[in-house]
C-alpha positions in Angstrom: -20.5 19.9 -7.0 -21.3 17.0 -9.1 -19.2 13.9 -9.5 -17.8 15.1 -12.9 -17.1 18.7 -11.7 -13.4 19.8 -11.8 -11.8 20.1 -8.4 -14.2 17.8 -6.5 -11.2 15.6 -5.5 -8.8 18.4 -4.7 -7.5 18.2 -1.1 -5.0 20.2 1.0 -4.3 20.3 4.7 -1.6 22.0 6.8 -0.4 21.5 10.4 1.5 24.0 12.5 4.7 22.7 14.0 5.3 23.4 17.7 7.4 26.6 18.2 9.9 24.5 20.3 10.6 22.4 17.2 9.5 19.2 15.4 10.5 16.2 17.5 11.5 13.0 15.8 8.6 11.0 17.1 6.0 13.7 16.2 4.0 12.4 13.1 1.6 14.6 11.3 -1.5 12.9 10.0 -3.5 14.1 7.0 -7.0 12.5 6.3 -8.1 13.2 2.7 -11.7 14.1 2.3 -12.5 13.8 -1.4 -15.8 13.3 -3.2 -14.9 9.9 -4.7 -13.6 6.8 -2.9 -10.2 7.1 -4.7 -8.6 9.6 -7.0 -5.2 9.6 -8.8 -3.1 12.7 -9.3 -0.2 14.8 -8.0 0.8 14.9 -4.4 2.9 17.8 -3.1 4.5 18.4 0.3 4.6 22.0 1.4 7.0 23.4 4.0 7.0 26.8 5.6 10.3 27.5 7.4 12.2 30.4 8.9 15.5 31.8 7.8 16.9 30.2 10.9 16.3 26.6 9.6 19.9 25.2 10.0 19.9 22.7 7.0 19.7 22.9 3.2 17.3 20.0 3.1 14.9 17.9 5.1 14.5 14.1 5.1 10.9 13.0 5.6 9.2 9.6 5.8 5.8 9.4 4.2 3.4 6.6 5.1 0.4 6.1 2.9 -2.3 3.4 2.2 -2.0 0.8 -0.5 -4.8 -0.8 -2.5 -7.0 -3.3 -0.5 -5.7 -6.2 -2.6 -2.1 -6.0 -1.4 -0.6 -7.8 1.6 0.8 -4.6 3.2 -1.9 -2.1 4.0 0.6 0.8 4.2 3.7 1.8 2.3 6.6 3.9 3.6 8.9 6.1 1.4 11.7 8.4 2.1 11.7 11.9 0.7 14.6 14.3 0.5 13.3 17.8 0.0 16.0 20.4 -0.9 15.3 23.8 0.7 18.3 25.8 -0.4 21.1 25.7 -2.9 24.8 25.1 -2.1 25.2 28.9 -1.4 22.4 29.0 1.2 19.8 30.7 -1.0 16.4 29.4 -0.1 14.4 27.9 -3.0 11.1 28.8 -1.4 9.3 32.1 -1.8 8.6 34.4 1.1 8.7 37.7 2.7 10.8 38.6 5.7 12.1 35.6 7.5 9.6 33.0 6.4 9.8 30.9 3.2 7.4 28.5 1.7 8.3 25.7 -0.7 6.0 23.2 -2.4 7.6 20.1 -3.9 5.6 17.6 -6.0 6.7 14.2 -4.6 4.4 11.9 -6.6 2.9 12.5 -10.1 0.8 9.3 -10.1 -0.4 9.0 -6.5 -3.7 7.4 -5.4 -5.6 9.0 -2.6 -8.2 7.0 -0.7 -11.0 9.0 0.9 -10.6 9.0 4.7 -7.4 6.9 4.6 -4.5 8.7 6.5 -1.3 9.9 5.0 1.4 10.5 7.6 4.6 12.5 7.6 7.5 12.7 10.0 11.0 14.0 9.8 13.9 11.5 9.8 16.8 13.9 10.2 19.8 12.8 12.3 18.7 15.1 15.2 15.9 14.5 17.6 14.3 17.9 17.2 14.3 20.1 14.1 13.9 23.8 14.6 12.9 26.5 12.1 10.0 24.6 10.5 6.7 26.4 11.0 4.2 24.4 9.0 3.9 21.3 7.0 1.2 20.3 4.6 0.1 18.2 1.7 -1.9 19.0 -1.4 -3.5 16.7 -3.9 -4.5 17.6 -7.4 -6.3 14.9 -9.4 -5.5 14.1 -13.0 -7.8 15.6 -15.5 -9.4 13.2 -18.0 
């Protein structure tokens, strides 16, 4: 595709979580491979979980690169992704016992080609069970 073709900066990647659970110190790293050196757009986090996930939400820490002209090369934010309503009905779609939910966490996010984006859970337990996959997807803004 040419540099002006739509979709040339789209990016998505998923990681499978160990069947024993997602340990607190397990960080998933995503390395965007896009056509341009940078692109700005929407960043979404996608979770695939089972019906046995014991909580209504998940707290995540996201670490991502900042522009080269800043003093801190990496920024950290906290995300609270709600997976079910107060009655226990899952927000995600799925069949059987697996549900998938995508949540746009940034609408004006800059991705740097080859610069890692990292995610880890920051729940109050060491190991979270019931999460099968975690991923990110990036959709650039159209001009």
